[in-house]
N, C-alpha and C positions, 0 to 999 in steps of 0.2 A: 818830378818838379812841376810839370805842366798841370797835373791834377791838383796839386797843392795851390797853385796860383789861381786856377779856376774856382776852386772851392772857396778860397779867400775872397775873390771878387764877387761871386754870384751867391753862394749859399749863405755866407755870413751876412750879406746885405739883406737876404730874405729873413734871417733870424733876428735882425735888428728890431723890426717893428711888428712882431706877431700880434700884439694887442690891436694895432690899427688894421691888420688884415682880417680880423674876425668880422664876419658878416659881409664880406666882400661879395659883390655881385658875381654871378656865375660867369658872365662874359669876361670880366676882369680876371677872375680866377683861372679861366681857360688860357688867358694870355700869360699869366704867371707860370702855369704848368707847361706851356709851350716853350718858355725860356728854359725851364728846368730840363725838358726833354732834349732841347738843342744842346744844352750843357753836357748831358749824359752822352749824347751822340758824339760830341767833340772829344770828350775824354776817352771814350771807348773806341774811337775811330770807326764808327758805324756809318753806313750810307743812310740817306734820308728815308728810304722806303723800308729799311731793316727795322724789325721790331726791337724796342729797347728794354723790354721788361726784364730780361736776364741781366742786362747791364745795370739797371737801377737796383735790382736785388743784390748784385755783387758789391755795389757801392754802399749798401745799407741805407738807402734814401727812402723816405716816405713821399707819397704824392703830396701836392701842395696843400690841399684841404686837410689831409690827415696830419701833416706836420703842424699846421696852425692849431688844430685842436689839441694835439699832444703838448705843444709848448704852453698853451693856455692852461691845460690841466696840470702841468708841472708847476706853473706859477701859482695857481690856486692852492695846490697841495703844500707848496713851500710857505705860502701866506698863512694857511691854517695851522701849520706846525711851527711857526715862528722862525723859520730859517730863511725867509725872503728878506732882501735888503729893505 
């Protein structure tokens, strides 16, 4: 239940504006990644100094920049194949 709530509040808001996140400055992208890391720590109940790579992999999450590029690639693919709204 907690994981569903956090995903709804954090990750869906990140997905909402991927086109506006493309070309984001590195310092702002680091802030976004920091929020995602804190979210993963919260869901997995990890301490601050504990490495979160295994938790992120188990959740099937991409890093912030990778996710933005993926969503843009999917949008372009759908536009080229006539399946985009």
